[in-house]
Backbone as numpy.savetxt, mean C-alpha at the origin, in Angstrom:
# Nx Ny Nz CAx CAy CAz Cx Cy Cz
25.42 -0.61 16.50 26.22 -0.07 15.37 26.03 1.41 15.30
27.09 2.13 15.21 27.03 3.57 15.18 27.36 4.08 13.77
27.18 5.38 13.56 27.49 5.98 12.30 26.25 6.36 11.56
26.45 6.69 10.28 25.35 7.20 9.42 24.29 6.13 9.26
23.04 6.49 9.32 21.93 5.60 9.10 20.98 6.25 8.09
20.26 5.41 7.38 19.37 5.90 6.31 17.95 5.83 6.79
17.15 6.83 6.35 15.72 6.83 6.61 14.98 6.01 5.59
13.87 5.42 5.92 13.19 4.53 4.98 12.39 5.26 3.93
12.09 4.52 2.85 11.13 4.93 1.85 9.83 4.18 2.13
8.77 4.93 2.37 7.48 4.32 2.69 6.61 4.41 1.42
6.22 3.28 0.91 5.38 3.19 -0.28 3.95 3.02 0.14
3.15 4.05 -0.09 1.77 4.07 0.37 0.84 4.22 -0.80
-0.45 4.08 -0.54 -1.48 4.25 -1.58 -2.55 3.22 -1.36
-3.69 3.46 -1.94 -4.81 2.56 -1.84 -4.48 1.19 -2.38
-5.08 0.17 -1.73 -4.92 -1.21 -2.25 -5.31 -1.28 -3.71
-4.60 -2.14 -4.46 -4.89 -2.38 -5.89 -4.51 -1.17 -6.74
-3.57 -0.37 -6.29 -3.23 0.85 -6.99 -1.89 0.78 -7.73
-1.24 -0.36 -7.70 0.07 -0.46 -8.35 1.24 -0.37 -7.43
1.01 -0.40 -6.11 2.13 -0.30 -5.19 3.03 -1.54 -5.25
2.44 -2.69 -5.56 3.22 -3.94 -5.68 4.18 -3.85 -6.85
3.70 -3.36 -7.96 4.53 -3.24 -9.15 5.71 -2.31 -8.86
5.43 -1.16 -8.29 6.48 -0.18 -7.99 7.48 -0.75 -7.01
7.04 -1.45 -6.01 7.93 -2.03 -4.99 8.86 -3.05 -5.63
8.38 -3.90 -6.52 9.25 -4.86 -7.22 10.29 -4.13 -8.02
9.86 -3.09 -8.75 10.81 -2.29 -9.56 11.87 -1.69 -8.69
11.50 -1.12 -7.59 12.49 -0.49 -6.70 13.43 -1.52 -6.04
12.88 -2.68 -5.72 13.74 -3.72 -5.14 14.78 -4.16 -6.16
14.41 -4.24 -7.41 15.39 -4.62 -8.45 16.45 -3.54 -8.64
16.12 -2.32 -8.20 17.04 -1.23 -8.35 17.85 -0.93 -7.04
17.72 -1.84 -6.06 18.57 -1.72 -4.89 17.87 -1.27 -3.62
16.56 -1.15 -3.62 15.87 -0.79 -2.37 15.55 -2.08 -1.62
16.04 -2.18 -0.39 15.74 -3.36 0.40 14.34 -3.20 1.05
13.48 -4.21 0.78 12.09 -4.06 1.27 11.66 -5.22 2.20
12.61 -5.96 2.66 12.32 -7.00 3.66 12.78 -8.37 3.25
13.00 -9.19 4.26 13.44 -10.57 4.05 12.27 -11.51 3.96
11.35 -11.44 4.89 10.15 -12.28 4.83 9.02 -11.45 4.32
8.62 -11.74 3.07 7.61 -10.96 2.43 6.28 -11.75 2.35
5.18 -11.04 2.63 3.84 -11.63 2.54 3.36 -11.42 1.08
2.07 -11.68 0.88 1.52 -11.47 -0.41 1.69 -10.03 -0.88
1.76 -9.85 -2.20 1.86 -8.51 -2.78 3.12 -7.78 -2.42
4.17 -8.53 -2.10 5.47 -7.91 -1.83 5.48 -7.00 -0.59
4.75 -7.41 0.45 4.67 -6.62 1.67 5.46 -7.33 2.77
6.20 -6.52 3.53 7.01 -7.05 4.60 6.09 -7.53 5.76
6.23 -8.80 6.12 5.37 -9.38 7.16 5.52 -8.61 8.47
6.76 -8.18 8.81 6.98 -7.48 10.07 6.09 -6.25 10.17
6.01 -5.43 9.14 5.24 -4.21 9.18 3.74 -4.49 8.98
3.44 -5.55 8.23 2.05 -5.93 8.06 1.43 -6.23 9.43
2.12 -6.97 10.22 1.58 -7.39 11.54 1.37 -6.15 12.44
2.30 -5.19 12.37 2.18 -4.03 13.25 1.12 -3.07 12.70
0.93 -2.96 11.43 -0.19 -2.14 10.94 -1.50 -2.80 11.23
-1.57 -4.07 11.14 -2.82 -4.78 11.54 -3.16 -4.52 12.99
-2.15 -4.58 13.83 -2.39 -4.34 15.28 -2.86 -2.91 15.50
-2.21 -1.96 14.83 -2.62 -0.54 15.04 -4.07 -0.32 14.59
-4.47 -0.86 13.47 -5.85 -0.66 12.97 -6.81 -1.40 13.87
-6.47 -2.64 14.29 -7.36 -3.40 15.13 -7.57 -2.83 16.54
-6.64 -1.96 16.93 -6.69 -1.36 18.28 -7.97 -0.55 18.47
-8.53 -0.04 17.43 -9.79 0.70 17.50 -10.93 -0.04 16.79
-10.73 -1.36 16.62 -11.75 -2.19 16.01 -11.81 -2.06 14.49
-10.70 -1.61 13.85 -10.69 -1.41 12.41 -9.88 -2.44 11.66
-9.97 -2.29 10.36 -9.20 -3.11 9.46 -8.78 -2.22 8.25
-8.19 -2.84 7.23 -7.83 -2.07 6.06 -9.00 -1.41 5.39
-10.20 -2.04 5.48 -11.37 -1.54 4.78 -12.25 -0.63 5.61
-11.83 -0.37 6.85 -12.60 0.57 7.71 -11.61 1.58 8.32
-10.96 2.36 7.51 -9.86 3.21 7.96 -10.27 4.29 8.95
-11.52 4.74 8.94 -11.92 5.87 9.76 -11.85 5.55 11.24
-11.87 4.26 11.60 -11.82 3.93 13.04 -10.47 4.31 13.62
-9.44 4.49 12.78 -8.12 4.80 13.30 -8.05 6.19 13.89
-8.99 7.04 13.57 -9.00 8.37 14.20 -9.14 8.29 15.72
-9.75 7.19 16.21 -9.84 7.02 17.66 -8.48 6.76 18.25
-7.62 6.05 17.56 -6.25 5.82 17.98 -5.50 7.14 18.01
-5.63 7.89 16.95 -4.91 9.18 16.86 -5.40 10.21 17.91
-6.58 9.98 18.41 -7.10 10.89 19.46 -6.71 10.49 20.85
-6.11 9.36 21.00 -5.70 8.88 22.36 -4.24 9.24 22.58
-3.96 10.42 23.05 -2.57 10.90 23.18 -1.73 10.04 24.14
-2.27 9.66 25.23 -1.50 8.83 26.15 -1.18 7.48 25.53
-2.18 6.94 24.87 -1.96 5.66 24.17 -0.94 5.75 23.09
-0.91 6.87 22.39 0.08 7.05 21.29 1.51 7.05 21.84
1.72 7.63 23.02 3.02 7.61 23.63 3.49 6.16 23.91
2.55 5.38 24.43 2.88 3.98 24.69 3.10 3.18 23.38
2.26 3.48 22.37 2.41 2.78 21.13 3.75 3.08 20.47
4.15 4.31 20.52 5.46 4.71 19.94 6.58 3.98 20.65
6.53 3.94 21.98 7.54 3.24 22.76 7.59 1.74 22.40
6.42 1.15 22.29 6.31 -0.26 22.00 6.90 -0.57 20.61
6.55 0.23 19.62 7.03 0.04 18.25 8.55 0.31 18.17
8.98 1.38 18.82 10.39 1.73 18.79 11.26 0.64 19.37
10.84 0.08 20.49 11.61 -0.99 21.08 11.68 -2.22 20.18
10.54 -2.49 19.49 10.48 -3.62 18.57 11.41 -3.47 17.40
11.66 -2.24 16.94 12.48 -1.99 15.80 13.96 -2.24 16.09
14.29 -2.35 17.39 15.65 -2.64 17.76 15.77 -3.97 18.55
14.78 -4.80 18.44 14.75 -6.05 19.17 14.95 -7.23 18.25
15.12 -8.46 18.81 15.27 -9.64 17.90 14.09 -9.85 16.96
12.94 -9.24 17.27 11.78 -9.38 16.35 12.08 -8.85 14.99
13.02 -7.96 14.86 13.31 -7.34 13.57 14.03 -8.33 12.65
14.43 -9.47 13.17 15.01 -10.50 12.33 14.08 -10.86 11.18
12.76 -10.80 11.44 11.79 -11.14 10.39 11.90 -10.22 9.18
12.31 -8.97 9.40 12.46 -7.99 8.32 13.89 -8.07 7.77
14.88 -8.13 8.65 16.26 -8.03 8.20 16.78 -9.33 7.63
16.32 -10.46 8.14 16.95 -11.70 7.76 18.29 -11.91 8.44
18.93 -13.08 8.28 20.10 -13.41 9.04 21.30 -12.49 8.83
21.66 -12.23 7.58 22.86 -11.47 7.33 22.72 -10.02 7.81
21.62 -9.37 7.47 21.45 -7.95 7.88 21.17 -7.85 9.39
20.57 -8.87 9.97 20.36 -8.80 11.44 21.72 -8.83 12.13
22.63 -9.66 11.70 23.94 -9.72 12.34 24.70 -8.43 12.12
24.42 -7.74 11.01 25.18 -6.50 10.72 24.57 -5.33 11.44
23.23 -5.20 11.44 22.60 -3.96 11.96 21.97 -4.10 13.33
21.28 -5.19 13.57 20.55 -5.42 14.85 19.35 -4.52 15.09
19.32 -3.39 14.37 18.21 -2.41 14.55 17.98 -1.68 13.26
16.72 -1.37 12.96 16.38 -0.57 11.81 16.93 0.85 11.89
17.18 1.29 13.08 17.72 2.65 13.26 19.20 2.71 12.90
19.78 1.55 12.63 21.21 1.50 12.23 21.41 1.14 10.76
20.34 1.06 10.02 20.44 0.70 8.58 21.34 1.67 7.82
22.25 1.13 7.04 23.17 1.94 6.24 23.09 1.58 4.75
21.91 1.33 4.29 21.60 1.07 2.88 20.20 1.52 2.58
19.87 1.74 1.34 18.48 2.19 1.03 17.50 1.08 1.41
16.46 1.45 2.12 15.52 0.46 2.56 14.16 1.10 2.74
13.14 0.31 2.87 11.80 0.80 3.08 10.81 -0.35 3.11
9.55 -0.02 3.09 8.54 -1.09 3.06 7.32 -0.56 2.34
6.53 -1.55 1.89 5.27 -1.26 1.19 4.15 -1.94 1.96
3.16 -1.16 2.33 1.91 -1.66 2.86 0.87 -0.61 2.70
-0.17 -0.83 1.90 -1.19 0.23 1.71 -1.72 0.79 3.02
-1.77 -0.01 4.05 -2.32 0.41 5.34 -1.48 1.46 6.02
-0.20 1.58 5.60 0.66 2.62 6.12 0.08 4.03 5.72
-0.74 4.03 4.70 -1.42 5.30 4.35 -2.23 5.81 5.55
-2.81 4.89 6.30 -3.65 5.24 7.44 -2.85 5.43 8.73
-1.85 4.61 8.91 -1.05 4.65 10.16 0.17 5.54 10.05
0.28 6.30 8.96 1.47 7.06 8.67 1.95 7.99 9.78
1.05 8.71 10.50 1.53 9.59 11.57 2.40 8.89 12.59
2.07 7.66 12.94 2.84 6.96 13.94 4.20 6.61 13.39
4.29 6.11 12.16 5.60 5.79 11.58 6.44 6.98 11.38
5.83 8.14 11.05 6.62 9.36 10.89 7.13 9.84 12.23
6.45 9.53 13.27 6.96 9.89 14.60 8.24 9.11 14.93
8.40 7.93 14.31 9.58 7.11 14.53 10.67 7.39 13.49
10.24 7.76 12.27 11.15 8.01 11.17 10.75 9.39 10.58
11.07 10.48 11.25 10.59 11.81 10.79 11.15 12.19 9.44
12.26 11.63 9.00 12.83 11.99 7.73 12.54 10.99 6.61
11.57 10.10 6.87 11.21 9.12 5.84 10.71 9.80 4.56
11.01 9.19 3.46 10.51 9.68 2.17 9.26 8.85 1.81
8.23 9.55 1.36 6.94 8.94 1.10 6.65 8.90 -0.36
6.45 7.71 -0.90 5.99 7.53 -2.28 4.50 7.18 -2.25
3.66 8.09 -2.76 2.24 7.85 -2.75 1.77 7.52 -4.20
1.30 6.28 -4.38 0.86 5.82 -5.70 -0.68 5.99 -5.77
-1.13 6.59 -6.81 -2.55 6.86 -7.03 -3.00 6.17 -8.32
-4.09 5.47 -8.31 -4.69 4.89 -9.51 -6.16 5.32 -9.56
-6.71 5.39 -10.75 -8.08 5.87 -10.84 -9.03 4.97 -10.06
-10.04 5.57 -9.46 -10.88 4.85 -8.48 -11.74 3.81 -9.13
-12.02 3.89 -10.37 -12.88 2.90 -11.03 -12.14 1.58 -11.21
-10.90 1.65 -11.67 -10.13 0.40 -11.81 -9.82 -0.21 -10.46
-9.60 0.64 -9.44 -9.36 0.11 -8.09 -10.61 -0.59 -7.58
-11.77 0.05 -7.74 -13.02 -0.52 -7.29 -13.31 -1.86 -7.98
-13.03 -1.93 -9.28 -13.24 -3.17 -9.98 -12.34 -4.29 -9.48
-11.07 -3.93 -9.25 -10.11 -4.94 -8.75 -10.53 -5.45 -7.39
-10.92 -4.54 -6.52 -11.44 -4.95 -5.19 -12.66 -5.86 -5.30
-13.58 -5.47 -6.14 -14.82 -6.20 -6.36 -14.49 -7.63 -6.86
-13.61 -7.73 -7.86 -13.28 -9.06 -8.38 -12.63 -9.92 -7.34
-11.72 -9.31 -6.54 -11.09 -10.09 -5.48 -12.08 -10.58 -4.44
-13.07 -9.75 -4.15 -14.13 -10.15 -3.25 -14.94 -11.29 -3.78
-15.23 -11.21 -5.08 -16.05 -12.26 -5.69 -15.32 -13.63 -5.70
-14.01 -13.56 -5.96 -13.22 -14.80 -5.89 -13.20 -15.37 -4.48
-13.02 -14.49 -3.48 -13.02 -14.92 -2.11 -14.38 -15.48 -1.68
-15.45 -14.84 -2.18 -16.81 -15.32 -1.89 -17.04 -16.71 -2.44
-16.59 -16.95 -3.68 -16.72 -18.26 -4.26 -15.96 -19.30 -3.53
-14.74 -18.96 -3.12 -13.93 -19.90 -2.34 -14.60 -20.20 -1.00
-15.13 -19.20 -0.32 -15.82 -19.42 0.93 -17.03 -20.30 0.76
-17.78 -20.11 -0.28 -18.96 -20.95 -0.53 -18.54 -22.37 -0.79
-17.48 -22.57 -1.57 -17.01 -23.93 -1.86 -16.54 -24.65 -0.59
-15.85 -23.90 0.28 -15.37 -24.52 1.52 -16.52 -24.86 2.42
-17.56 -24.04 2.44 -18.74 -24.36 3.23 -19.44 -25.64 2.73
-19.47 -25.79 1.44 -20.13 -26.97 0.86 -19.35 -28.22 1.11
-18.00 -28.11 1.08 -17.16 -29.29 1.21 -16.77 -29.68 2.61
-16.64 -28.62 3.49 -16.07 -28.84 4.83 -16.94 -28.19 5.94
-18.24 -28.17 5.78 -19.09 -27.41 6.71 -18.95 -27.95 8.10
-18.92 -29.25 8.30 -18.82 -29.78 9.67 -17.45 -29.48 10.26
-16.42 -29.67 9.51 -15.09 -29.42 10.02 -14.93 -27.92 10.35
-15.52 -27.05 9.58 -15.42 -25.59 9.86 -16.08 -25.22 11.17
-17.01 -26.01 11.64 -17.70 -25.67 12.92 -16.76 -25.89 14.12
-15.68 -26.67 13.94 -14.83 -27.01 15.04 -13.84 -25.84 15.36
-13.60 -24.99 14.36 -12.70 -23.86 14.57 -13.46 -22.59 14.22
-13.59 -21.63 15.11 -14.35 -20.42 14.79 -13.76 -19.70 13.57
-14.66 -19.29 12.69 -14.22 -18.60 11.45 -13.67 -17.22 11.79
-12.50 -16.89 11.23 -11.82 -15.66 11.56 -12.24 -14.53 10.64
-12.49 -14.76 9.40 -12.78 -13.70 8.47 -14.11 -13.82 7.82
-14.41 -12.88 6.92 -15.66 -12.86 6.19 -15.57 -13.80 5.01
-16.63 -13.92 4.29 -16.68 -14.75 3.05 -16.14 -13.90 1.92
-14.82 -13.85 1.81 -14.19 -12.92 0.86 -13.33 -11.98 1.63
-12.80 -10.97 0.98 -11.88 -10.06 1.60 -12.57 -8.97 2.40
-13.73 -8.52 1.96 -14.42 -7.45 2.65 -15.85 -7.30 2.14
-16.83 -7.17 3.08 -18.19 -6.91 2.65 -18.32 -5.55 1.99
-17.41 -4.63 2.27 -17.47 -3.33 1.65 -17.10 -3.38 0.15
-16.46 -4.44 -0.24 -16.15 -4.62 -1.66 -17.14 -5.46 -2.36
-18.26 -5.75 -1.76 -19.30 -6.56 -2.38 -20.00 -5.78 -3.45
-19.86 -4.48 -3.51 -20.37 -3.66 -4.59 -19.24 -2.74 -5.04
-19.27 -2.41 -6.34 -18.19 -1.57 -6.88 -18.30 -0.12 -6.31
-19.51 0.35 -6.04 -19.64 1.71 -5.54 -19.06 1.80 -4.14
-19.34 0.81 -3.30 -18.81 0.83 -1.96 -17.29 0.69 -1.96
-16.75 -0.10 -2.89 -15.31 -0.23 -3.01 -14.70 1.11 -3.48
-15.36 1.81 -4.31 -14.92 3.15 -4.75 -14.83 4.08 -3.56
-15.76 3.96 -2.64 -15.77 4.82 -1.43 -14.61 4.54 -0.53
-14.13 3.30 -0.48 -12.91 3.03 0.28 -11.76 3.78 -0.35
-11.65 3.74 -1.69 -10.64 4.49 -2.41 -10.67 5.97 -2.01
-11.81 6.54 -1.97 -11.95 7.94 -1.58 -11.37 8.20 -0.18
-11.71 7.28 0.75 -11.24 7.44 2.09 -9.70 7.41 2.16
-9.13 6.47 1.45 -7.65 6.36 1.48 -7.01 7.66 0.91
-7.53 8.15 -0.15 -6.97 9.38 -0.71 -7.12 10.55 0.24
-8.17 10.57 0.95 -8.37 11.63 1.94 -7.35 11.53 3.06
-7.11 10.35 3.55 -6.08 10.17 4.59 -4.69 10.50 4.06
-4.39 10.06 2.86 -3.08 10.37 2.29 -2.87 11.87 2.19
-3.84 12.56 1.77 -3.71 14.03 1.65 -3.58 14.66 3.00
-4.39 14.20 3.95 -4.35 14.77 5.28 -2.98 14.59 5.95
-2.34 13.48 5.73 -1.11 13.20 6.43 0.16 13.59 5.69
0.02 13.95 4.41 1.23 14.31 3.65 1.24 15.71 3.11
0.15 16.42 3.17 0.07 17.74 2.53 1.03 18.72 3.05
1.55 18.56 4.26 2.48 19.54 4.84 3.93 19.03 4.87
4.18 17.94 4.15 5.53 17.34 4.16 6.44 17.85 3.04
5.88 18.60 2.12 6.69 19.22 1.05 7.47 18.19 0.24
8.78 18.40 0.06 9.57 17.60 -0.82 9.86 16.23 -0.22
9.35 15.97 0.93 9.46 14.67 1.56 8.54 13.64 0.92
7.61 14.10 0.07 6.60 13.28 -0.54 6.71 13.39 -2.07
6.60 12.22 -2.71 6.43 12.21 -4.16 5.19 11.43 -4.47
4.30 12.08 -5.16 3.03 11.49 -5.58 3.07 11.14 -7.04
2.63 9.93 -7.42 2.64 9.58 -8.82 1.39 8.80 -9.17
0.96 8.97 -10.40 -0.22 8.22 -10.90 0.27 6.90 -11.55
-0.37 5.85 -11.22 -0.09 4.51 -11.77 -0.14 4.57 -13.31
-1.12 5.29 -13.82 -1.28 5.35 -15.26 -0.11 6.06 -15.94
0.49 7.06 -15.23 1.69 7.77 -15.83 2.89 6.80 -15.83
3.00 5.96 -14.79 4.07 4.99 -14.77 3.93 3.98 -15.92
2.71 3.58 -16.25 2.50 2.69 -17.36 2.74 3.33 -18.69
2.40 4.61 -18.77 2.50 5.31 -20.06 3.93 5.72 -20.39
4.67 6.14 -19.37 6.05 6.58 -19.58 6.95 6.00 -18.46
7.14 4.68 -18.49 7.81 4.02 -17.37 9.25 4.49 -17.12
10.00 4.74 -18.20 11.40 5.15 -17.96 11.47 6.51 -17.35
10.71 7.47 -17.89 10.70 8.82 -17.33 10.25 8.81 -15.90
9.18 8.09 -15.57 8.67 8.06 -14.21 9.67 7.34 -13.26
10.24 6.26 -13.72 11.19 5.53 -12.86 12.44 6.35 -12.56
12.94 7.07 -13.52 14.10 7.91 -13.29 13.80 8.96 -12.25
12.57 9.51 -12.32 12.15 10.51 -11.32 12.03 9.87 -9.91
11.49 8.65 -9.88 11.28 7.95 -8.62 12.62 7.55 -8.00
13.48 7.03 -8.83 14.79 6.65 -8.32 15.61 7.78 -7.75
15.53 8.91 -8.42 16.22 10.10 -7.92 15.66 10.53 -6.55
14.34 10.48 -6.43 13.66 10.80 -5.19 14.12 9.85 -4.08
14.30 8.58 -4.39 14.66 7.59 -3.38 16.16 7.53 -3.11
16.92 8.29 -3.89 18.36 8.31 -3.70 19.04 7.09 -4.24
18.42 6.45 -5.28 18.99 5.27 -5.90 19.60 5.54 -7.25
20.71 4.94 -7.50 21.38 5.06 -8.82 20.77 4.01 -9.78
20.30 4.39 -10.94 19.71 3.46 -11.87 20.69 2.39 -12.29
20.25 1.15 -12.19 21.00 0.02 -12.74 20.45 -0.21 -14.13
21.06 0.36 -15.14 20.45 0.47 -16.46 20.00 -0.85 -17.01
20.85 -1.82 -17.04 20.48 -3.12 -17.62 19.30 -3.76 -16.89
19.34 -3.74 -15.59 18.25 -4.32 -14.81 16.96 -3.54 -15.01
17.09 -2.19 -15.13 15.91 -1.36 -15.33 15.31 -1.64 -16.69
16.16 -1.77 -17.74 15.60 -2.09 -19.05 14.81 -3.38 -19.05
15.35 -4.35 -18.36 14.68 -5.67 -18.31 13.39 -5.57 -17.52
13.40 -4.84 -16.40 12.17 -4.73 -15.60 11.08 -3.98 -16.32
11.46 -2.93 -17.04 10.40 -2.12 -17.69 9.74 -2.85 -18.84
10.37 -3.87 -19.37 9.74 -4.66 -20.41 8.51 -5.40 -19.95
8.45 -5.66 -18.66 7.33 -6.42 -18.07 6.11 -5.52 -17.80
6.24 -4.22 -17.95 5.13 -3.33 -17.70 4.14 -3.43 -18.85
2.89 -3.51 -18.50 1.80 -3.62 -19.48 0.99 -2.34 -19.55
1.24 -1.49 -20.56 0.51 -0.22 -20.63 -0.98 -0.37 -20.73
-1.50 -1.53 -21.20 -2.95 -1.72 -21.39 -3.67 -1.82 -20.07
-2.94 -1.89 -18.95 -3.59 -1.91 -17.64 -4.12 -0.54 -17.22
-3.72 0.51 -17.94 -4.15 1.83 -17.61 -5.60 2.06 -18.07
-6.43 2.55 -17.16 -7.83 2.85 -17.48 -8.55 1.64 -18.12
-8.38 0.48 -17.47 -8.99 -0.76 -18.00 -10.52 -0.63 -18.09
-11.09 0.21 -17.28 -12.54 0.33 -17.25 -13.15 0.85 -18.55
-12.31 1.40 -19.41 -12.83 1.93 -20.65 -13.53 0.91 -21.51
-13.12 -0.38 -21.33 -13.57 -1.43 -22.22 -14.80 -2.17 -21.67
-15.37 -1.67 -20.61 -16.53 -2.35 -19.97 -17.64 -1.33 -19.81
-18.81 -1.63 -20.37 -19.92 -0.67 -20.36 -20.38 -0.35 -18.95
-20.44 -1.39 -18.10 -20.89 -1.16 -16.71 -19.96 -0.28 -15.95
-18.65 -0.49 -16.17 -17.66 0.30 -15.51 -17.64 1.71 -16.01
-17.90 1.91 -17.29 -17.99 3.25 -17.84 -19.12 4.03 -17.20
-20.23 3.33 -16.90 -21.33 3.96 -16.21 -20.92 4.34 -14.78
-20.17 3.50 -14.12 -19.68 3.82 -12.78 -18.81 5.04 -12.83
-17.96 5.13 -13.88 -17.13 6.34 -14.03 -17.98 7.59 -14.24
-19.04 7.49 -15.04 -19.90 8.62 -15.30 -20.54 9.11 -14.04
-20.93 8.18 -13.18 -21.61 8.54 -11.91 -20.65 9.17 -10.94
-19.36 8.82 -11.01 -18.41 9.30 -9.99 -17.34 10.19 -10.53
-17.40 10.57 -11.80 -16.31 11.33 -12.38 -16.10 12.69 -11.72
-17.16 13.28 -11.13 -17.06 14.57 -10.46 -16.74 14.48 -8.99
-16.49 13.26 -8.49 -16.09 13.13 -7.11 -14.79 13.91 -6.88
-14.61 14.53 -5.74 -13.48 15.42 -5.50 -12.10 14.80 -5.89
-11.86 13.57 -5.49 -10.53 13.03 -5.74 -10.38 12.59 -7.19
-11.48 12.28 -7.86 -11.37 12.02 -9.32 -10.99 13.33 -10.05
-11.59 14.41 -9.63 -11.24 15.72 -10.25 -9.83 16.12 -9.92
-9.48 15.96 -8.66 -8.16 16.39 -8.18 -7.03 15.72 -9.00
-7.18 14.45 -9.31 -6.15 13.68 -10.00 -6.34 13.61 -11.50
-7.28 14.38 -11.99 -7.48 14.43 -13.46 -8.21 13.25 -14.05
-8.94 12.52 -13.25 -9.68 11.37 -13.77 -11.08 11.70 -14.19
-11.44 12.95 -14.16 -12.83 13.37 -14.52 -12.93 13.75 -15.98
-11.85 14.04 -16.64 -11.92 14.63 -18.00 -11.11 13.78 -19.00
-11.16 12.50 -18.81 -10.40 11.61 -19.69 -10.98 11.58 -21.06
-10.12 11.53 -22.08 -10.56 11.35 -23.45 -10.55 9.87 -23.70
-11.64 9.26 -23.31 -11.69 7.77 -23.34 -11.98 7.27 -24.75
-11.27 6.27 -25.14 -11.50 5.60 -26.44 -12.27 4.33 -26.17
-13.56 4.46 -26.01 -14.37 3.32 -25.69 -14.40 2.30 -26.85
-14.38 1.02 -26.44 -14.45 -0.01 -27.43 -15.78 -0.74 -27.27
């Protein structure tokens, strides 16, 4: 298919930062984000490719620094770009486009409607995707590191409990198939402080890969979206080149819960974590060091 094609909107940011909420809002406003979606409104097609990229140097979402080895392999990057580029125009893209759009476009390079994808790991793999889509618009969502750390910690605890229960109930059966993952989502999230450090790493990568992109990047704080959703969404929609669908936007914004902002205020242990880390560079950079907290 020839003619005008649109560049994607890439929604990046640390896990548990509100990227899922923003993606759902944008989808309701006309941004196509994929046919087959995995958990947290992420396109399975790009999830698989980001997992492959990170695993190529022995990494995962929670060990982003290993990806520097991939970025340092120049010959390998040429091959990776060719491999991904061919995939974006192959039948494999059916997983993202679905039947109707696959018959119409056949390739992501032929897309003629607003589209994009959300995967926090794109924060780390961004240079490779920008080599394929140099005009992509980047939406970077930032949330305070304490709430992110707590969310990661809680998710790990739930996963740990599930793993323990499965061991107790199915221990013999589990020995027949080698276990693929850890007991929970990540051992790095087994403590809130360690989870906070993953947040710091992601923000460092986001800054490193976007600081020279100028108006190609829009950075927003999750807390600002919760506090002034209409103002923030109008700004975001303009950046994405989307026309607001007023009635749908009104309905969507009613589901936003402002009390999710700075949830750590209401927990003494988390307030201590904030006090210990409030002067961390990225906390200061995003204004999370000088909050006027109304502790309860």
